[in-house]
Backbone as a printed PyTorch tensor [residue, N CA C, xyz], in Angstrom:
tensor([[[ 47.0980, -80.5400, -91.6600],
         [ 45.7710, -80.0870, -91.3160],
         [ 45.7860, -78.6200, -90.8760]],

        [[ 46.7760, -78.2660, -90.0780],
         [ 46.8490, -76.8800, -89.6130],
         [ 46.9740, -75.9160, -90.7840]],

        [[ 47.7830, -76.2840, -91.7540],
         [ 47.9780, -75.4010, -92.8990],
         [ 46.6840, -75.2210, -93.6840]],

        [[ 45.8610, -76.2690, -93.7890],
         [ 44.5920, -76.1210, -94.5120],
         [ 43.6440, -75.1890, -93.7570]],

        [[ 43.7070, -75.1850, -92.4260],
         [ 42.8940, -74.2390, -91.6550],
         [ 43.3610, -72.8070, -91.8950]],

        [[ 44.6630, -72.6160, -91.9780],
         [ 45.2080, -71.2900, -92.2700],
         [ 44.7630, -70.8330, -93.6540]],

        [[ 44.8450, -71.7290, -94.6280],
         [ 44.4280, -71.4000, -95.9980],
         [ 42.9550, -71.0060, -96.0280]],

        [[ 42.1550, -71.6320, -95.1800],
         [ 40.7170, -71.3360, -95.1380],
         [ 40.3790, -70.0990, -94.3220]],

        [[ 41.4150, -69.4390, -93.7570],
         [ 41.1540, -68.1710, -93.0970],
         [ 41.4040, -68.1070, -91.6060]],

        [[ 41.8400, -69.1990, -90.9910],
         [ 42.1370, -69.1380, -89.5550],
         [ 43.2880, -68.1800, -89.3210]],

        [[ 43.2000, -67.3910, -88.2690],
         [ 44.2750, -66.4460, -87.9840],
         [ 45.4600, -67.1280, -87.3080]],

        [[ 45.2360, -68.2850, -86.7090],
         [ 46.3080, -69.0670, -86.0890],
         [ 45.7600, -70.4480, -85.7420]],

        [[ 46.6580, -71.3960, -85.6130],
         [ 46.3060, -72.7380, -85.1580],
         [ 47.2940, -73.0990, -84.0580]],

        [[ 46.7810, -73.6030, -82.9550],
         [ 47.6180, -74.0090, -81.8310],
         [ 47.4250, -75.5060, -81.6400]],

        [[ 48.5200, -76.2140, -81.4360],
         [ 48.4190, -77.6540, -81.2310],
         [ 49.6830, -78.2130, -80.5960]],

        [[ 49.6360, -79.4710, -80.2770],
         [ 50.7590, -80.1540, -79.6470],
         [ 51.5660, -80.8970, -80.6860]],

        [[ 52.8900, -80.8760, -80.5340],
         [ 53.7990, -81.5420, -81.4510],
         [ 53.7650, -83.0580, -81.2600]],

        [[ 53.5510, -83.5150, -80.0480],
         [ 53.4810, -84.9430, -79.7320],
         [ 52.2480, -85.2000, -78.8710]],

        [[ 52.1230, -86.4390, -78.4760],
         [ 51.0220, -86.8450, -77.6040],
         [ 51.0940, -86.0990, -76.2740]],

        [[ 49.9150, -85.8170, -75.7390],
         [ 49.8140, -85.2150, -74.4060],
         [ 48.5570, -85.7820, -73.7600]],

        [[ 48.6010, -85.9940, -72.4600],
         [ 47.3920, -86.5390, -71.8350],
         [ 46.3760, -85.4280, -71.6100]],

        [[ 45.1310, -85.8110, -71.4510],
         [ 44.0480, -84.8260, -71.4180],
         [ 44.1370, -83.8780, -70.2300]],

        [[ 44.6220, -84.3530, -69.0950],
         [ 44.7210, -83.4790, -67.9160],
         [ 45.7760, -82.3920, -68.1360]],

        [[ 46.9260, -82.7780, -68.6910],
         [ 47.9620, -81.7850, -68.9690],
         [ 47.4710, -80.7900, -70.0150]],

        [[ 46.7660, -81.2840, -71.0210],
         [ 46.2230, -80.3930, -72.0420],
         [ 45.2590, -79.3890, -71.4310]],

        [[ 44.3520, -79.8510, -70.6070],
         [ 43.3730, -78.9490, -69.9950],
         [ 44.0530, -77.8680, -69.1530]],

        [[ 45.0300, -78.2600, -68.3500],
         [ 45.7300, -77.3020, -67.4950],
         [ 46.5050, -76.2920, -68.3470]],

        [[ 47.1840, -76.7850, -69.3780],
         [ 47.9620, -75.8910, -70.2420],
         [ 47.0510, -74.9410, -71.0200]],

        [[ 45.9070, -75.4400, -71.5030],
         [ 44.9950, -74.5700, -72.2610],
         [ 44.3950, -73.4910, -71.3750]],

        [[ 44.0850, -73.8230, -70.1250],
         [ 43.5890, -72.7990, -69.2030],
         [ 44.6660, -71.7410, -68.9480]],

        [[ 45.9110, -72.1780, -68.8040],
         [ 47.0090, -71.2310, -68.6190],
         [ 47.1920, -70.3650, -69.8620]],

        [[ 47.0560, -70.9600, -71.0420],
         [ 47.1790, -70.2030, -72.2890],
         [ 46.0800, -69.1470, -72.3870]],

        [[ 44.8520, -69.5300, -72.0920],
         [ 43.7490, -68.5680, -72.1250],
         [ 43.9580, -67.4450, -71.1120]],

        [[ 44.4810, -67.7930, -69.9430],
         [ 44.7610, -66.7620, -68.9400],
         [ 45.8030, -65.7690, -69.4530]],

        [[ 46.8440, -66.2760, -70.0980],
         [ 47.8770, -65.3950, -70.6470],
         [ 47.2900, -64.4500, -71.6970]],

        [[ 46.4310, -64.9790, -72.5640],
         [ 45.8630, -64.1860, -73.6500],
         [ 44.7880, -63.2180, -73.1450]],

        [[ 43.8430, -63.7380, -72.3830],
         [ 42.6660, -62.9460, -72.0210],
         [ 42.8490, -62.0630, -70.7930]],

        [[ 43.5600, -62.5460, -69.8140],
         [ 43.7080, -61.7790, -68.5730],
         [ 44.9850, -60.9430, -68.5880]],

        [[ 46.0990, -61.5790, -68.9940],
         [ 47.3820, -60.8770, -68.9970],
         [ 47.6210, -60.0840, -70.2780]],

        [[ 46.7000, -60.2170, -71.2480],
         [ 46.7270, -59.4470, -72.5010],
         [ 48.0170, -59.6210, -73.3140]],

        [[ 48.5790, -60.8370, -73.2720],
         [ 49.7740, -61.1260, -74.0760],
         [ 49.3550, -61.5610, -75.4680]],

        [[ 50.2320, -61.3690, -76.4320],
         [ 49.9320, -61.8580, -77.7790],
         [ 50.1690, -63.3690, -77.8330]],

        [[ 49.7360, -63.9890, -78.9120],
         [ 49.7660, -65.4460, -79.0120],
         [ 51.1750, -66.0240, -78.8760]],

        [[ 52.1670, -65.5360, -79.6220],
         [ 53.5100, -66.1210, -79.4730],
         [ 54.0650, -66.0190, -78.0480]],

        [[ 53.8640, -64.8850, -77.3970],
         [ 54.3370, -64.7270, -76.0210],
         [ 53.5710, -65.6300, -75.0580]],

        [[ 52.2840, -65.8150, -75.3040],
         [ 51.4720, -66.6780, -74.4550],
         [ 51.9100, -68.1360, -74.5660]],

        [[ 52.1400, -68.5830, -75.7900],
         [ 52.6030, -69.9640, -75.9890],
         [ 53.9610, -70.1590, -75.3240]],

        [[ 54.8620, -69.1890, -75.4920],
         [ 56.1790, -69.2810, -74.8660],
         [ 56.0650, -69.3360, -73.3460]],

        [[ 55.1830, -68.5450, -72.7590],
         [ 54.9900, -68.5440, -71.3090],
         [ 54.4820, -69.8840, -70.8080]],

        [[ 53.5240, -70.4570, -71.5310],
         [ 52.9720, -71.7530, -71.1360],
         [ 54.0420, -72.8330, -71.2340]],

        [[ 54.8180, -72.8260, -72.3050],
         [ 55.8650, -73.8310, -72.4520],
         [ 56.9530, -73.6480, -71.3950]],

        [[ 57.2440, -72.4200, -71.0370],
         [ 58.2290, -72.1760, -69.9830],
         [ 57.7310, -72.7200, -68.6510]],

        [[ 56.4430, -72.5410, -68.4060],
         [ 55.8600, -72.9850, -67.1370],
         [ 55.6850, -74.4950, -67.0670]],

        [[ 55.2320, -75.1300, -68.1510],
         [ 54.8580, -76.5420, -68.1120],
         [ 55.7850, -77.4770, -68.8860]],

        [[ 56.6100, -76.9350, -69.7610],
         [ 57.3710, -77.7610, -70.6960],
         [ 58.1370, -78.9080, -70.0850]],

        [[ 58.8690, -78.6550, -69.0190],
         [ 59.6880, -79.7090, -68.4370],
         [ 58.8770, -80.7040, -67.6150]],

        [[ 57.6370, -80.3800, -67.3010],
         [ 56.8050, -81.2570, -66.4830],
         [ 55.8590, -82.1390, -67.2860]],

        [[ 55.8100, -81.9730, -68.5930],
         [ 54.8790, -82.7480, -69.4060],
         [ 55.3350, -84.2000, -69.4950]],

        [[ 54.4200, -85.1150, -69.2850],
         [ 54.7090, -86.5460, -69.2450],
         [ 55.3280, -87.0490, -70.5490]],

        [[ 54.8390, -86.6120, -71.6830],
         [ 55.3100, -87.1090, -72.9740],
         [ 56.3020, -86.1760, -73.6540]],

        [[ 56.7980, -85.1820, -72.9600],
         [ 57.7480, -84.2120, -73.5310],
         [ 57.2240, -83.5900, -74.8190]],

        [[ 55.9490, -83.2890, -74.8350],
         [ 55.3410, -82.6560, -75.9960],
         [ 55.6890, -81.1740, -76.0110]],

        [[ 55.3910, -80.5330, -77.1210],
         [ 55.6590, -79.1040, -77.2520],
         [ 54.4430, -78.4240, -77.8610]],

        [[ 54.0170, -77.3310, -77.2540],
         [ 52.9060, -76.5390, -77.7580],
         [ 53.4160, -75.6450, -78.8720]],

        [[ 52.7640, -75.7190, -80.0310],
         [ 53.1870, -74.9530, -81.2000],
         [ 52.0600, -74.0670, -81.6810]],

        [[ 52.4310, -73.0020, -82.3610],
         [ 51.4480, -72.1610, -83.0360],
         [ 51.8450, -72.0630, -84.5040]],

        [[ 50.8630, -72.0620, -85.3490],
         [ 51.0890, -71.8680, -86.7760],
         [ 50.3230, -70.6280, -87.1630]],

        [[ 51.0520, -69.6630, -87.7000],
         [ 50.4730, -68.3920, -88.1170],
         [ 50.5610, -68.2740, -89.6360]],

        [[ 49.6710, -67.5200, -90.2370],
         [ 49.7520, -67.3210, -91.6910],
         [ 51.0620, -66.6220, -92.0480]],

        [[ 51.5980, -66.9690, -93.1930],
         [ 52.7870, -66.2640, -93.6790],
         [ 52.3710, -64.8690, -94.1060]],

        [[ 53.2180, -63.9300, -93.8110],
         [ 52.8910, -62.5250, -94.1390],
         [ 53.7720, -62.0190, -95.2100]]])
């Protein structure tokens, strides 16, 4: 599904590799937005920062991934 969004013109797709509960998702997404919008980090660095901060604490050991168009 992510690849079809990229083909249709999305500049990136962010999603979880495994199941994650809604509370963890909400907290991680707020942290991701803070990294991008407030700290002015690019997407790969923002995802890495969020995973560094939350990765070991996630209940289902999920991983936040980004899919970018091939260049």
